[in-house]
Every structure is written in structure tokens, then in C-alpha cells.
TORKEBA-314880 format. One record per residue (C-alpha): x, y, z; residue number from 0. Coordinates in Angstrom, 1 decimal, m for minus. Layout:
# residues N
((X, Y, Z), NUM)
...
# end
This chain:
# residues 461
((0.0, m0.1, m0.1), 0)
((1.6, 3.2, m1.0), 1)
((1.8, 6.0, 1.5), 2)
((m0.3, 9.2, 1.1), 3)
((1.8, 12.1, m0.1), 4)
((1.7, 15.4, 1.9), 5)
((3.4, 18.7, 1.9), 6)
((4.5, 21.3, 4.5), 7)
((2.9, 24.7, 3.8), 8)
((3.5, 27.9, 5.7), 9)
((0.0, 29.3, 6.8), 10)
((1.5, 32.9, 6.6), 11)
((3.0, 33.2, 3.2), 12)
((2.0, 29.8, 1.4), 13)
((5.6, 28.7, 0.7), 14)
((5.9, 24.8, 0.4), 15)
((8.7, 23.1, 2.4), 16)
((9.9, 19.5, 2.0), 17)
((9.9, 18.8, 5.8), 18)
((8.5, 20.5, 9.0), 19)
((10.5, 23.4, 10.5), 20)
((10.0, 25.6, 13.3), 21)
((10.7, 28.8, 11.2), 22)
((9.6, 29.6, 7.6), 23)
((12.7, 30.4, 5.5), 24)
((10.6, 32.4, 3.1), 25)
((8.8, 34.8, 5.3), 26)
((10.7, 34.3, 8.6), 27)
((7.5, 33.4, 10.7), 28)
((7.7, 30.9, 13.5), 29)
((5.4, 28.0, 14.0), 30)
((3.4, 28.5, 10.9), 31)
((4.3, 25.5, 8.9), 32)
((1.6, 22.8, 8.8), 33)
((1.3, 19.4, 7.1), 34)
((m1.4, 19.4, 4.4), 35)
((m2.3, 16.3, 2.3), 36)
((m1.2, 16.6, m1.3), 37)
((m4.2, 17.5, m3.8), 38)
((m5.2, 14.5, m6.0), 39)
((m7.9, 16.6, m7.9), 40)
((m7.3, 17.6, m11.5), 41)
((m7.3, 21.4, m11.8), 42)
((m6.1, 24.0, m14.4), 43)
((m2.4, 23.2, m13.6), 44)
((m2.6, 19.5, m13.3), 45)
((m0.8, 17.4, m15.9), 46)
((m2.1, 14.3, m17.5), 47)
((m0.5, 11.9, m19.9), 48)
((m3.2, 12.9, m22.5), 49)
((m2.8, 16.6, m22.0), 50)
((m3.4, 18.4, m25.4), 51)
((m1.4, 21.1, m26.8), 52)
((m2.8, 24.6, m25.9), 53)
((m4.9, 26.5, m28.5), 54)
((m4.2, 30.0, m29.5), 55)
((m6.0, 33.0, m27.9), 56)
((m7.4, 35.9, m29.6), 57)
((m5.4, 39.2, m29.4), 58)
((m7.3, 42.4, m29.2), 59)
((m6.3, 46.1, m29.5), 60)
((m5.9, 48.2, m26.6), 61)
((m8.6, 50.7, m27.7), 62)
((m12.2, 49.4, m27.5), 63)
((m15.8, 50.5, m27.6), 64)
((m17.0, 49.0, m24.4), 65)
((m18.5, 51.2, m21.9), 66)
((m17.7, 50.9, m18.2), 67)
((m20.4, 48.9, m16.2), 68)
((m22.7, 50.7, m14.0), 69)
((m21.6, 50.6, m10.3), 70)
((m24.0, 49.4, m7.7), 71)
((m24.5, 52.0, m5.1), 72)
((m24.6, 50.4, m1.5), 73)
((m26.5, 53.4, m0.1), 74)
((m23.8, 54.3, 2.3), 75)
((m22.0, 57.4, 0.9), 76)
((m18.6, 56.6, 2.8), 77)
((m18.5, 53.1, 1.6), 78)
((m19.2, 54.2, m2.1), 79)
((m16.4, 56.7, m1.6), 80)
((m13.9, 54.1, m0.4), 81)
((m15.0, 51.8, m3.4), 82)
((m14.5, 54.5, m5.9), 83)
((m18.1, 55.1, m6.5), 84)
((m19.8, 51.9, m5.6), 85)
((m19.6, 48.1, m6.1), 86)
((m18.6, 47.0, m9.8), 87)
((m20.4, 44.0, m11.0), 88)
((m18.1, 41.0, m11.3), 89)
((m15.7, 42.5, m8.9), 90)
((m14.3, 40.7, m5.6), 91)
((m13.9, 42.9, m2.6), 92)
((m12.0, 41.6, 0.5), 93)
((m12.9, 43.4, 3.9), 94)
((m10.6, 42.6, 6.9), 95)
((m10.5, 43.9, 10.5), 96)
((m10.3, 43.2, 14.2), 97)
((m13.0, 41.1, 15.7), 98)
((m16.0, 43.0, 16.7), 99)
((m15.0, 46.2, 14.8), 100)
((m18.2, 46.2, 12.7), 101)
((m17.3, 44.2, 9.4), 102)
((m20.6, 42.2, 9.7), 103)
((m22.7, 45.1, 10.5), 104)
((m21.5, 47.3, 7.7), 105)
((m22.0, 44.4, 5.2), 106)
((m25.4, 43.7, 6.4), 107)
((m26.3, 47.3, 6.1), 108)
((m24.9, 47.5, 2.5), 109)
((m26.6, 44.2, 1.6), 110)
((m30.0, 45.6, 2.9), 111)
((m29.7, 48.8, 1.1), 112)
((m29.0, 47.1, m2.3), 113)
((m31.9, 44.7, m1.5), 114)
((m34.3, 47.5, m1.0), 115)
((m33.1, 49.1, m4.3), 116)
((m34.3, 45.9, m6.2), 117)
((m31.1, 43.9, m6.5), 118)
((m30.9, 40.2, m5.5), 119)
((m28.7, 39.9, m2.5), 120)
((m27.4, 36.6, m0.9), 121)
((m25.6, 36.8, 2.5), 122)
((m23.7, 33.5, 3.1), 123)
((m22.6, 32.9, 6.7), 124)
((m20.2, 30.2, 7.8), 125)
((m19.7, 31.3, 11.3), 126)
((m23.0, 32.4, 12.5), 127)
((m26.5, 30.7, 12.3), 128)
((m29.4, 32.2, 10.4), 129)
((m31.3, 33.2, 13.8), 130)
((m28.0, 35.1, 14.8), 131)
((m28.1, 37.2, 11.5), 132)
((m31.7, 37.8, 12.0), 133)
((m31.4, 39.2, 15.4), 134)
((m28.5, 41.5, 14.3), 135)
((m31.0, 42.7, 11.4), 136)
((m33.6, 43.3, 13.9), 137)
((m31.2, 45.5, 16.2), 138)
((m30.2, 47.5, 13.1), 139)
((m34.0, 48.0, 11.9), 140)
((m33.1, 45.9, 8.7), 141)
((m35.5, 42.9, 9.4), 142)
((m37.8, 43.8, 6.4), 143)
((m35.0, 44.0, 3.8), 144)
((m35.4, 41.1, 1.2), 145)
((m32.1, 39.7, 1.7), 146)
((m31.9, 35.9, 1.0), 147)
((m29.8, 34.2, 4.0), 148)
((m27.8, 31.0, 3.9), 149)
((m25.6, 29.0, 6.2), 150)
((m22.9, 26.8, 4.6), 151)
((m19.2, 26.5, 4.0), 152)
((m18.9, 24.2, 1.1), 153)
((m17.9, 26.2, m1.9), 154)
((m19.4, 23.8, m4.4), 155)
((m22.7, 24.3, m2.9), 156)
((m22.4, 28.0, m3.3), 157)
((m21.4, 27.9, m7.0), 158)
((m24.2, 25.3, m7.8), 159)
((m26.7, 27.6, m6.3), 160)
((m25.6, 31.0, m7.8), 161)
((m23.8, 29.9, m11.1), 162)
((m26.7, 30.6, m13.3), 163)
((m28.2, 33.7, m15.3), 164)
((m29.7, 36.0, m12.8), 165)
((m28.0, 34.3, m9.8), 166)
((m27.4, 37.4, m7.6), 167)
((m26.2, 40.9, m7.9), 168)
((m24.0, 40.8, m4.6), 169)
((m22.8, 37.9, m2.6), 170)
((m21.6, 38.3, 0.9), 171)
((m19.5, 35.5, 2.3), 172)
((m18.7, 35.6, 6.2), 173)
((m16.0, 34.6, 6.2), 174)
((m13.7, 33.4, 3.5), 175)
((m11.6, 31.4, 6.2), 176)
((m14.6, 29.1, 6.8), 177)
((m15.0, 28.0, 3.2), 178)
((m13.7, 24.7, 1.9), 179)
((m13.8, 22.7, m1.2), 180)
((m14.0, 18.9, m1.9), 181)
((m11.1, 18.8, m4.1), 182)
((m8.7, 19.2, m1.2), 183)
((m8.3, 17.1, 1.8), 184)
((m6.7, 20.0, 4.0), 185)
((m8.6, 21.5, 6.7), 186)
((m10.8, 24.7, 6.3), 187)
((m8.7, 27.9, 6.8), 188)
((m5.4, 26.4, 5.5), 189)
((m3.5, 27.9, 2.8), 190)
((m4.5, 25.5, 0.1), 191)
((m8.2, 25.7, 1.2), 192)
((m8.3, 29.5, 1.1), 193)
((m6.5, 29.6, m2.3), 194)
((m8.9, 27.2, m3.9), 195)
((m12.1, 28.5, m2.2), 196)
((m11.2, 32.2, m3.3), 197)
((m10.3, 31.0, m6.8), 198)
((m13.9, 29.4, m7.1), 199)
((m15.5, 32.5, m5.9), 200)
((m13.6, 34.8, m8.1), 201)
((m14.4, 32.6, m11.1), 202)
((m18.0, 32.7, m10.1), 203)
((m17.9, 36.7, m10.1), 204)
((m16.2, 36.9, m13.4), 205)
((m18.7, 34.4, m15.2), 206)
((m21.9, 35.8, m13.8), 207)
((m21.2, 39.6, m13.0), 208)
((m21.9, 39.0, m9.4), 209)
((m20.1, 41.4, m7.0), 210)
((m18.7, 39.2, m4.2), 211)
((m17.9, 40.8, m0.8), 212)
((m15.4, 38.5, 1.2), 213)
((m15.1, 39.0, 5.1), 214)
((m11.5, 38.0, 6.2), 215)
((m10.2, 37.3, 9.6), 216)
((m6.9, 39.2, 10.7), 217)
((m3.8, 38.1, 12.6), 218)
((m2.6, 39.6, 15.8), 219)
((m0.5, 41.8, 13.6), 220)
((m3.5, 43.2, 11.8), 221)
((m3.1, 41.5, 8.5), 222)
((m5.6, 39.4, 6.8), 223)
((m5.0, 35.8, 7.7), 224)
((m3.8, 33.5, 5.2), 225)
((m1.2, 34.1, 2.3), 226)
((m0.8, 37.4, 0.6), 227)
((m1.9, 35.6, m2.6), 228)
((m5.4, 36.2, m1.3), 229)
((m5.2, 39.8, m1.5), 230)
((m3.6, 39.6, m4.8), 231)
((m6.5, 37.5, m6.2), 232)
((m9.2, 40.1, m5.3), 233)
((m9.8, 43.4, m6.9), 234)
((m10.3, 45.5, m3.8), 235)
((m8.8, 45.2, m0.3), 236)
((m10.5, 47.2, 2.5), 237)
((m9.2, 47.4, 6.1), 238)
((m11.3, 48.6, 9.1), 239)
((m9.1, 50.7, 11.4), 240)
((m9.8, 52.2, 15.1), 241)
((m10.3, 50.8, 18.5), 242)
((m13.4, 49.2, 19.6), 243)
((m13.5, 51.9, 22.6), 244)
((m13.4, 54.7, 20.1), 245)
((m16.8, 56.0, 18.8), 246)
((m15.9, 56.0, 15.2), 247)
((m14.1, 53.6, 12.6), 248)
((m11.9, 54.2, 9.8), 249)
((m12.4, 52.1, 6.5), 250)
((m9.3, 52.4, 4.2), 251)
((m8.7, 50.9, 0.7), 252)
((m5.3, 49.6, 0.6), 253)
((m6.0, 48.2, m2.9), 254)
((m8.5, 49.2, m5.6), 255)
((m8.5, 48.2, m9.2), 256)
((m11.5, 50.5, m9.9), 257)
((m10.7, 53.5, m7.8), 258)
((m8.1, 55.3, m5.8), 259)
((m6.0, 53.5, m3.4), 260)
((m5.7, 54.6, 0.4), 261)
((m9.1, 56.3, 0.4), 262)
((m10.8, 56.3, 3.5), 263)
((m14.3, 56.4, 4.9), 264)
((m15.4, 57.5, 8.5), 265)
((m18.1, 56.0, 10.3), 266)
((m19.6, 56.5, 13.8), 267)
((m20.7, 53.4, 15.8), 268)
((m24.3, 53.9, 17.1), 269)
((m27.0, 51.8, 18.3), 270)
((m28.5, 51.4, 14.8), 271)
((m25.1, 50.5, 13.2), 272)
((m22.4, 52.5, 11.5), 273)
((m23.3, 55.6, 10.4), 274)
((m21.4, 57.6, 7.8), 275)
((m19.6, 60.9, 8.9), 276)
((m19.5, 63.4, 6.1), 277)
((m17.4, 66.1, 7.9), 278)
((m14.5, 63.9, 9.4), 279)
((m12.1, 66.9, 9.8), 280)
((m14.8, 68.5, 12.5), 281)
((m15.3, 65.2, 14.0), 282)
((m11.5, 64.6, 14.8), 283)
((m11.0, 68.1, 16.1), 284)
((m14.3, 68.3, 18.0), 285)
((m12.6, 67.7, 21.6), 286)
((m9.5, 69.6, 21.0), 287)
((m8.3, 71.9, 23.6), 288)
((m6.8, 75.2, 22.6), 289)
((m3.8, 76.8, 24.1), 290)
((m2.1, 73.5, 25.1), 291)
((1.6, 73.1, 24.6), 292)
((2.4, 70.1, 22.4), 293)
((m1.0, 70.2, 20.4), 294)
((m0.6, 70.8, 16.6), 295)
((m3.3, 70.6, 14.0), 296)
((m2.0, 68.7, 10.8), 297)
((m3.5, 69.4, 7.5), 298)
((m3.2, 65.9, 5.9), 299)
((m4.5, 64.0, 2.8), 300)
((m6.0, 60.6, 2.8), 301)
((m6.5, 59.4, m0.6), 302)
((m8.4, 62.3, m2.4), 303)
((m9.8, 63.7, 0.9), 304)
((m8.2, 66.5, 2.7), 305)
((m8.4, 65.8, 6.4), 306)
((m7.4, 67.9, 9.5), 307)
((m6.3, 65.9, 12.6), 308)
((m4.6, 66.9, 15.9), 309)
((m1.2, 65.7, 16.7), 310)
((m0.2, 65.6, 20.4), 311)
((3.2, 65.3, 21.9), 312)
((4.3, 65.1, 25.5), 313)
((8.2, 65.3, 26.5), 314)
((9.5, 64.9, 30.0), 315)
((12.8, 63.8, 31.5), 316)
((13.6, 60.1, 31.4), 317)
((12.5, 58.5, 34.7), 318)
((14.7, 55.4, 34.6), 319)
((17.7, 56.8, 32.7), 320)
((16.8, 55.4, 29.3), 321)
((14.8, 57.6, 27.2), 322)
((11.2, 56.3, 26.1), 323)
((9.5, 56.6, 22.8), 324)
((5.8, 55.7, 22.6), 325)
((3.8, 56.3, 19.4), 326)
((0.3, 55.9, 18.6), 327)
((m0.9, 56.5, 14.9), 328)
((2.2, 57.2, 13.3), 329)
((5.5, 55.5, 12.2), 330)
((7.9, 55.1, 15.0), 331)
((10.9, 55.2, 12.7), 332)
((10.1, 58.5, 11.4), 333)
((9.6, 59.8, 15.0), 334)
((13.1, 58.7, 15.6), 335)
((14.2, 60.5, 12.4), 336)
((12.5, 63.7, 13.4), 337)
((14.1, 63.6, 17.0), 338)
((17.6, 63.0, 15.5), 339)
((17.2, 66.1, 13.1), 340)
((16.0, 68.2, 16.0), 341)
((19.0, 67.4, 18.0), 342)
((21.6, 67.4, 15.4), 343)
((20.5, 70.3, 13.3), 344)
((18.5, 72.5, 15.8), 345)
((20.5, 72.0, 18.9), 346)
((17.7, 70.4, 21.1), 347)
((18.6, 67.7, 23.5), 348)
((16.1, 65.0, 23.0), 349)
((18.2, 61.8, 23.8), 350)
((17.6, 62.2, 27.6), 351)
((13.9, 62.8, 27.4), 352)
((10.7, 60.7, 27.2), 353)
((8.7, 61.4, 24.0), 354)
((5.1, 60.4, 23.7), 355)
((3.2, 61.1, 20.2), 356)
((m0.4, 60.5, 19.7), 357)
((m2.6, 61.1, 16.7), 358)
((m5.8, 62.1, 18.3), 359)
((m8.9, 60.0, 17.5), 360)
((m7.4, 56.7, 16.5), 361)
((m6.5, 57.7, 12.9), 362)
((m3.2, 56.2, 11.5), 363)
((m1.1, 58.6, 9.3), 364)
((1.5, 57.3, 6.9), 365)
((2.4, 60.4, 4.8), 366)
((5.7, 62.3, 5.2), 367)
((3.7, 65.5, 5.2), 368)
((3.2, 65.0, 8.8), 369)
((7.0, 65.5, 9.7), 370)
((6.7, 69.3, 10.2), 371)
((3.7, 69.0, 12.3), 372)
((5.2, 66.2, 14.6), 373)
((8.3, 68.4, 15.0), 374)
((6.2, 71.4, 15.8), 375)
((4.3, 69.3, 18.5), 376)
((7.5, 68.3, 20.1), 377)
((9.3, 71.5, 20.1), 378)
((6.0, 73.1, 21.5), 379)
((5.9, 70.5, 24.2), 380)
((9.7, 70.8, 25.1), 381)
((9.4, 74.6, 25.3), 382)
((6.1, 74.8, 26.9), 383)
((5.0, 77.3, 24.2), 384)
((1.6, 76.4, 22.4), 385)
((1.2, 77.4, 18.8), 386)
((m1.6, 79.8, 18.0), 387)
((m4.8, 77.6, 18.0), 388)
((m6.0, 78.8, 14.5), 389)
((m2.8, 77.5, 12.8), 390)
((m2.4, 74.3, 10.6), 391)
((0.9, 72.9, 9.7), 392)
((2.3, 70.5, 7.1), 393)
((5.5, 69.7, 5.3), 394)
((8.2, 67.0, 5.0), 395)
((11.5, 67.3, 7.1), 396)
((14.8, 66.1, 5.3), 397)
((17.8, 64.8, 7.3), 398)
((19.7, 68.1, 6.6), 399)
((17.0, 70.0, 8.5), 400)
((15.3, 71.4, 5.4), 401)
((11.6, 71.5, 4.8), 402)
((10.5, 69.8, 1.7), 403)
((7.2, 70.7, m0.3), 404)
((4.5, 68.2, m0.3), 405)
((1.6, 67.5, m2.8), 406)
((m2.1, 68.7, m2.7), 407)
((m1.4, 71.9, m0.7), 408)
((m4.3, 73.5, m2.2), 409)
((m6.9, 71.1, m0.9), 410)
((m5.3, 71.0, 2.5), 411)
((m5.5, 75.0, 2.9), 412)
((m8.9, 75.0, 1.5), 413)
((m10.2, 72.3, 4.2), 414)
((m8.4, 74.5, 6.9), 415)
((m10.1, 77.7, 5.6), 416)
((m13.5, 76.0, 5.5), 417)
((m13.0, 75.0, 9.3), 418)
((m12.0, 78.4, 10.4), 419)
((m8.4, 78.3, 10.4), 420)
((m6.6, 81.5, 9.7), 421)
((m2.9, 80.8, 9.6), 422)
((m0.8, 78.0, 8.0), 423)
((2.8, 77.0, 8.4), 424)
((4.1, 75.2, 5.4), 425)
((7.4, 74.8, 3.3), 426)
((8.8, 77.7, 1.4), 427)
((8.6, 75.9, m1.9), 428)
((4.8, 75.5, m1.7), 429)
((3.3, 77.3, m4.7), 430)
((m0.5, 76.7, m4.0), 431)
((m3.1, 79.5, m3.5), 432)
((m3.4, 80.2, 0.2), 433)
((m7.3, 80.2, 0.2), 434)
((m7.2, 83.6, 2.2), 435)
((m5.1, 82.2, 4.9), 436)
((m2.1, 84.0, 6.5), 437)
((0.8, 81.8, 5.4), 438)
((4.3, 81.4, 7.0), 439)
((6.8, 79.8, 4.7), 440)
((9.7, 77.8, 6.3), 441)
((12.8, 76.7, 4.6), 442)
((14.6, 75.0, 7.5), 443)
((13.4, 73.4, 10.6), 444)
((15.6, 75.5, 12.9), 445)
((13.5, 78.6, 11.8), 446)
((10.5, 76.9, 13.5), 447)
((12.4, 76.2, 16.7), 448)
((13.6, 79.9, 16.7), 449)
((10.1, 81.2, 16.2), 450)
((8.7, 79.0, 19.1), 451)
((11.7, 80.2, 21.4), 452)
((10.9, 83.9, 20.7), 453)
((7.3, 83.2, 21.5), 454)
((8.3, 81.6, 25.0), 455)
((10.6, 84.7, 25.7), 456)
((7.8, 87.1, 25.0), 457)
((5.4, 85.2, 27.3), 458)
((8.1, 85.0, 30.1), 459)
((8.8, 88.7, 29.7), 460)
# end
């Protein structure tokens, strides 16, 4: 009797190893290699002795006369914004986020809105029972929505139900990690099952024009569980950000084949579900206290949306001899760079002081334009001198202490003027219109330090 063949697959990156090991040599993750039975099914890549030679494919010109498909509006403005205008028929969207952050709530709201608009919507749950979904719908006031519910995890059952003309306009799968296929002997949630199940659902979407929304689990690092191949297979990848203790959530597009990437939508968690927030800047600045040292308003860009957010810094002597750096909502590496520039180019001693940096509201900022705002907050906290409360700041800081221009200065200043700000501190090379604001242009970071130092001297005098 021949021994059953098996392979050892990393559950983090999908790399195949000849034997088990504690650490994956491909991605460096520990204790992620699991034994999986080798697939015996015949698939697109399987070789058979009678395999025929491939046939030619039709080559078409780049220019065509096809019109883009009409998008399906979800009825939720912020979700449509992140998607680029709505769901594209035949597209596959992957939604990830921490447990309890609102993934199932948002998808059920979108499914109910599409069903009320006359579209056929199927909500497939692999984790919850039908009664649990109905209880959530009643709590959200969506019990009367004509959404078709189903509970199942076998992907062949899904394709048999919907792989027909007029099958469904939207299919919600909660979650993709629970789906499995008969063609593999591996357990649900493994790399091979995730790959095969996602491939089957992507094929269904492309054949029938069904928009598929997959809900995905995330790891403790915040990434969607499973190999990165899963994110490459889908058209759009959305992540929910924010703490469960916060009143609002951030939905960010990290990949979008039909719209701008890094676009965000802001939602407020309420008893009736997730409510879209149209004026996000006012929400992030609602609880800001004026006249506090270390508080600076940063004029940022998230996708195509200008957004004002408060950056807070607290600086104090190192308690235990070793300076501590704590960062929430920003890159710790860039904070270390800004502190080094302040010490080497501006003469401020930061190596013996604890520095705490926080982006108020739970938003995560990634753009380099926040460098100048972070530096201003740190210097303000060190000198005990608050910036004028009606001032916004943005600009990139270089290692030589220079302040570099950043893009989209016009929308940033326009958003600041709309919210009542009167002054802006920005790079000297910025050439955008000021939108009626009083502008102070800086060429080097030391100019900002000197300005705050003079303000401190005037206050003390």
C-alpha cells in the first residue's frame, strides 16, 4: 500500500517546504508550517498523460468601444467613496478588520440597502446561524430587507446555487476562512483551502457578473489571515481601523483596481449600526483643547480627501535613565528620524527625554507631510509654548534639516479655511493658493524652533 503524499505549507506566506521546520525560511514566521495532504484533484495546472497542446488565444487592440459597467450603489456614501463610486459588477472585495470592529454590521447594512433598491442579494454565513443574523438585522432595523440568507461553508454548494443567469447581484461571504472545497483534503482555513475557495468565488464573480464581498479574519499583527496571494486575487482590499473603545471607525482601501487606493471612509458606531460621517475633520477636532503646549493641527490627505487631525506630543525627563519613545498612529521610525534632526540640526537635546506622540482620534497617518507637524508638536511640548490655536501645519522634514514641499497643498489649505483656521505653516517651496489664510513659509526646521523660542521669551517677559 503506497503511503499518502503530503506537503508542509507555511500558513502565513504559502511557501511549500519538503519537511517540517519551526521557522519559515521564506517569510521568517515561526510555528506557521503545517502538514497538508497533497491534492489529487485535477485542476487547471494538473498534468495528465493525455494533455493536449494549448490552442491559440485571440489578441485584441488596446482601444475598444465598451462602456464601463454601472456601479451598484451601496446606499452608504462613505463606503461608496472608498470603493471608488460603488460596487463594480463582477468584482471581488476583501474586507478585513479586528473582531467586533463592525465588519458584519457594515456588510449587512450595505446588503440591505442594495436589496431595498431591487437587487438580488445573498448573505452567506459560515460562522453564525440564520437566527443570529436575523437578530442583528432586527437590532439594526433591517429585518424587512429582502436579503436571502444561507448558512454553509462548502464552496461547491455556493457555485451550484448561484452559477446561473440572474443568480445574484451581490454575494456576501462571512468569512472566507470558513469556506472549503471537496477537491482538497486539507482542513478549512489552511493556505490551500483559502486559495482554492477564493479562486472558485472569483471565477463565479467573473462568469456571472456577481459582486462578491468577502469578510476576512486578521492576525494579531492586523494583516488578513492567510497568504498574501489572497489579497492579490481580489480586486479591492479594505481594512477597518480604529479601537473598539472609540466612537468611530476608519475604513481604508489599501488596494483598488476600480478607484483610488488609500481612500478612507469615516463611520460612527451607534445603536443603529455604523453611520457615515461626512465632515470627518470636524469630528477629529471636536474635542481639541486650545492653548495647550504640544498640540498641533496637521492638514493631511487621505486618498483624495483632505483631513485635519490633531497631533499631540508630551516630552519629559527620562524616569529610569533610558529615554522612552511611545507612538500611537504614526511610524516610530519617522519619529526617531525627526528627533535626530531636532538634536543634530536644531540643537535640542532629546536623547535624555521621554517622548510620547499621539494622533488623536485613532487615525493612522502614513504620509511624510506630517513630519513638520510632529516636529512642531515636540518643540512646543519641550519649550512649553503652544502654537496659536488657529494654525495648521504640514511639510516634510529632510535629514539636513530642510523642509520639503508636499503635494495637494491647495486642498489642504482649502479644508483648513473651511473650518475657520486663519494661519498655516508650510514649506517655502509650496506654490499653491493660500485660500485666504495667512501663510508662514519655512525653509529649514531651525526657523520653526527659533520662532517658538521667541514666543516663549515674549510670554516670560
